[in-house]
Backbone as CSV, one residue per row, in Angstrom:
resi,resn,N_x,N_y,N_z,CA_x,CA_y,CA_z,C_x,C_y,C_z
1,MET,-30.919,128.715,49.631,-30.678,127.266,48.966,-29.617,126.605,50.067
2,LEU,-30.036,125.426,50.083,-29.379,124.457,51.222,-28.197,123.861,50.308
3,ASN,-26.953,124.190,50.927,-25.865,123.604,50.332,-25.348,122.427,50.991
4,VAL,-24.347,121.647,50.505,-24.009,120.285,50.730,-23.660,120.416,52.275
5,ARG,-22.810,121.364,52.890,-22.435,121.603,53.976,-23.448,121.610,55.043
6,LEU,-24.280,122.430,54.601,-25.720,122.527,55.486,-26.484,121.266,55.735
7,TYR,-26.541,120.622,54.580,-27.238,119.323,54.453,-26.370,118.230,55.450
8,LEU,-25.299,118.307,55.340,-24.397,117.293,56.161,-24.548,117.654,57.573
9,LEU,-24.552,118.972,57.739,-24.409,119.296,59.381,-25.667,118.957,59.794
10,GLN,-26.684,119.252,59.051,-28.137,118.787,59.754,-28.009,117.080,60.052
11,ARG,-27.866,116.539,58.971,-27.478,115.015,59.188,-26.815,114.685,60.493
12,ILE,-25.632,115.332,60.610,-24.820,114.966,61.775,-25.494,115.316,63.061
13,SER,-26.019,116.359,63.067,-26.695,116.889,64.296,-27.783,115.957,64.514
14,ALA,-28.480,115.595,63.701,-29.650,114.486,64.102,-29.233,113.323,64.443
15,PHE,-27.879,112.959,63.986,-27.357,111.703,64.484,-26.817,111.754,65.892
16,ILE,-26.495,113.122,66.334,-25.928,113.297,67.884,-27.236,113.512,68.468
17,LEU,-28.459,114.080,68.050,-29.499,114.328,68.851,-30.294,113.090,69.231
18,ALA,-30.342,112.223,68.333,-31.218,110.987,68.581,-30.820,110.340,69.856
19,PRO,-29.572,109.900,70.228,-29.454,109.440,71.724,-29.683,110.459,72.721
20,LEU,-29.493,111.819,72.451,-29.725,112.713,73.690,-31.322,113.015,73.862
21,VAL,-31.944,112.645,72.865,-33.558,112.883,72.977,-33.958,111.650,73.848
22,LEU,-33.320,110.676,73.605,-33.786,109.213,74.169,-33.333,109.308,75.736
23,LEU,-32.054,109.809,75.993,-31.736,110.183,77.383,-32.547,111.083,78.016
24,HIS,-32.753,112.095,77.336,-33.746,113.366,77.944,-35.072,112.706,78.379
25,LEU,-35.780,111.980,77.406,-36.825,111.330,77.662,-37.000,110.271,78.772
26,GLY,-35.944,109.424,78.803,-35.657,108.586,79.868,-35.579,109.308,81.102
27,VAL,-34.905,110.203,81.326,-34.729,110.965,82.665,-35.752,111.591,83.011
28,MET,-36.768,112.146,82.176,-38.004,112.701,82.454,-38.832,111.628,83.072
29,ILE,-38.987,110.416,82.292,-39.909,109.266,82.819,-39.462,108.804,84.137
30,VAL,-38.004,108.590,84.458,-37.688,108.497,85.724,-38.177,109.444,86.916
31,ALA,-38.017,110.580,86.516,-38.163,111.602,87.330,-39.804,111.752,87.741
32,ILE,-40.530,111.642,86.696,-41.967,111.638,86.953,-42.418,110.565,87.853
33,GLN,-41.930,109.285,87.371,-42.326,108.108,87.810,-42.057,107.867,89.367
34,GLY,-40.869,108.510,89.616,-40.102,108.501,90.872,-40.839,109.523,91.974
35,GLY,-41.521,110.290,91.349,-42.461,111.329,92.149,-41.687,112.433,92.494
36,LEU,-40.440,112.901,91.786,-39.561,114.044,92.009,-40.461,115.380,91.770
37,ASP,-40.223,116.175,92.555,-40.693,117.545,92.173,-39.717,118.333,91.798
38,SER,-39.799,119.802,91.359,-38.886,120.553,90.809,-37.840,120.850,91.538
39,ALA,-37.967,121.064,92.908,-36.775,121.191,93.688,-36.017,120.106,93.904
40,GLU,-36.352,118.902,94.064,-35.623,117.681,94.192,-34.765,117.506,92.681
41,ILE,-35.422,117.811,91.584,-34.799,117.561,90.321,-33.444,118.572,90.350
42,LEU,-33.782,119.857,90.664,-32.863,121.101,90.815,-31.601,120.502,91.861
43,SER,-32.004,119.921,92.892,-30.990,119.514,93.789,-29.934,118.422,93.320
44,ARG,-30.356,117.824,92.379,-29.754,116.695,91.562,-28.753,117.228,90.539
45,THR,-29.273,118.044,89.906,-28.715,118.809,88.566,-27.766,119.952,89.037
46,GLN,-28.074,120.707,89.987,-27.280,121.912,90.269,-25.884,121.472,90.779
47,GLY,-24.755,122.156,90.036,-23.430,121.792,90.462,-22.816,120.625,89.580
48,SER,-23.660,119.976,88.812,-23.278,118.933,88.117,-22.714,119.439,86.644
49,VAL,-21.392,119.000,86.779,-20.548,119.406,85.283,-21.308,118.476,84.190
50,LEU,-21.514,117.044,84.586,-21.952,115.965,83.768,-23.226,116.488,83.028
51,TRP,-24.295,116.851,83.999,-25.544,117.273,83.373,-25.457,118.790,82.500
52,ALA,-24.619,119.328,83.126,-24.242,120.848,82.166,-23.702,120.506,80.777
53,ALA,-22.730,119.559,80.871,-22.011,118.982,79.458,-23.221,118.260,78.597
54,VAL,-23.946,117.390,79.230,-24.870,116.671,78.221,-26.016,117.612,77.859
55,TYR,-26.472,118.676,78.676,-27.481,119.338,78.143,-27.053,120.616,77.455
56,GLY,-25.852,121.100,77.595,-25.095,121.995,76.814,-24.854,121.515,75.533
57,LEU,-24.605,120.199,75.230,-24.297,119.519,73.990,-25.757,119.474,73.276
58,PHE,-26.742,119.050,73.973,-27.864,118.821,73.471,-28.568,120.418,73.041
59,VAL,-28.210,121.409,73.652,-28.722,122.900,73.158,-28.145,123.138,72.147
60,VAL,-26.695,122.807,72.002,-25.686,123.542,70.861,-26.333,122.592,69.527
61,THR,-26.629,121.192,69.930,-26.913,120.473,68.593,-28.474,120.801,68.174
62,VAL,-29.230,121.100,69.079,-30.585,121.369,68.686,-30.636,122.714,67.960
63,SER,-29.805,123.728,68.587,-29.967,125.137,67.983,-29.313,124.913,66.478
64,ILE,-28.477,123.961,66.222,-27.786,123.872,64.854,-28.900,123.291,63.899
65,HIS,-29.359,122.168,64.261,-30.309,121.412,63.709,-31.597,122.173,63.333
66,ALA,-32.153,122.962,64.319,-33.519,123.728,64.139,-33.246,124.767,63.259
67,ALA,-32.117,125.509,63.456,-31.905,126.778,62.459,-31.433,126.309,61.235
68,ILE,-30.940,125.261,60.847,-30.913,124.739,59.339,-32.395,124.296,58.975
69,GLY,-33.233,123.854,59.718,-34.320,123.553,59.282,-35.413,124.703,59.090
70,LEU,-35.248,125.791,59.965,-35.985,126.838,59.761,-35.318,127.705,58.393
71,ARG,-34.015,127.565,58.060,-33.516,128.104,56.908,-34.158,127.586,55.878
72,VAL,-34.423,126.465,55.759,-34.927,125.748,54.679,-36.461,126.095,54.470
73,VAL,-37.236,126.122,55.605,-38.314,126.443,55.556,-38.756,127.773,55.029
74,MET,-37.716,128.977,55.387,-37.687,130.258,55.104,-37.428,130.165,53.489
75,PHE,-36.591,129.462,53.027,-36.122,129.505,51.672,-37.278,128.790,50.644
76,GLU,-37.930,127.773,51.259,-38.844,127.039,50.362,-40.082,127.548,50.437
77,TRP,-40.703,127.827,51.599,-42.009,128.491,51.774,-42.296,129.947,51.580
78,LEU,-41.306,130.711,52.274,-41.322,132.218,52.214,-40.464,132.689,51.122
79,GLY,-39.741,132.002,50.219,-39.005,132.613,49.054,-37.866,133.357,49.477
80,ILE,-37.348,133.405,50.699,-36.293,134.338,51.079,-34.993,133.761,50.688
81,ARG,-34.272,134.407,50.176,-32.864,134.296,49.383,-31.809,135.057,49.891
82,GLY,-30.552,134.524,49.571,-29.544,135.533,49.432,-29.172,135.658,50.999
83,ARG,-28.412,136.890,51.161,-27.964,137.267,52.305,-28.857,137.296,53.430
84,THR,-30.228,137.772,53.025,-31.260,137.869,54.061,-31.529,136.421,54.673
85,LEU,-31.355,135.517,53.940,-31.712,134.174,54.265,-30.310,133.550,55.342
86,ASP,-29.294,134.100,55.043,-28.060,133.847,55.720,-28.322,134.527,57.127
87,VAL,-28.494,135.762,57.088,-28.763,136.555,58.394,-29.804,135.910,59.363
88,LEU,-30.758,135.710,58.554,-32.177,135.075,59.448,-31.818,133.637,60.128
89,GLY,-30.993,132.778,59.299,-30.502,131.513,59.755,-29.643,131.779,60.871
90,TRP,-28.719,132.497,60.922,-27.752,132.836,61.794,-28.590,133.396,63.050
91,LEU,-29.388,134.331,62.809,-30.188,134.470,63.959,-31.015,133.781,64.660
92,ALA,-31.515,132.877,63.810,-32.208,131.764,64.701,-31.362,131.008,65.476
93,PHE,-30.215,130.541,65.016,-29.349,129.580,65.601,-28.751,130.366,66.890
94,LEU,-28.538,131.845,66.812,-28.130,132.619,68.060,-29.152,132.631,69.068
95,VAL,-30.460,133.018,68.690,-31.552,133.037,69.682,-31.777,131.665,70.434
96,LEU,-31.857,130.651,69.502,-32.008,129.332,70.223,-30.872,128.924,71.124
97,LEU,-29.555,129.071,70.633,-28.430,128.947,71.526,-28.406,129.610,72.749
98,PHE,-28.716,130.868,72.841,-28.629,131.786,73.868,-29.734,131.226,74.799
99,MET,-30.975,130.943,74.522,-32.181,130.726,75.280,-31.900,129.291,76.001
100,GLY,-31.389,128.563,75.158,-31.146,127.174,75.743,-29.968,127.061,76.621
101,LEU,-28.723,127.945,76.338,-27.653,127.951,77.228,-28.055,128.612,78.698
102,LEU,-29.110,129.731,78.419,-29.551,130.147,79.758,-30.229,129.229,80.732
103,ALA,-31.203,128.227,79.908,-31.925,127.126,80.773,-30.835,126.222,81.312
104,VAL,-29.707,125.916,80.673,-28.847,124.977,81.167,-28.284,125.381,82.418
105,ILE,-27.653,127.001,82.182,-27.200,127.561,83.320,-28.122,127.538,84.682
106,ALA,-29.402,127.867,84.278,-30.562,127.968,85.338,-30.712,126.474,86.025
107,VAL,-30.502,125.503,85.337,-30.703,124.208,86.029,-29.392,123.640,86.490
108,THR,-28.270,123.987,86.071,-26.984,123.240,86.648,-26.115,124.130,87.481
109,VAL,-26.336,125.270,87.351,-25.223,126.377,87.996,-25.903,126.409,89.288
110,THR,-25.080,126.506,90.615,-25.661,126.696,91.794,-25.546,128.301,92.323
């Protein structure tokens, strides 16, 4: 069951995600149209605290938003309830967060 706190958290995460998605798409368009290859992109992102912070926030927010959405799907479509639903929701969040932060580290840490 989706409680009010989770509902609000998903809406707040969507509010934060909207400009981050637009920024990400904008950066991708500029990089592609500028003819940058992966080595050039990495040379600009590695060692950048700003990019690490922006994409770190992006990953945390996506992880929260997606895990809550997956929790709703598991509840409504699969009929999972109770403690199992809570554990699977947290597991989804932790897996997404771990994988996303590994990607941020790979792109920003030199």
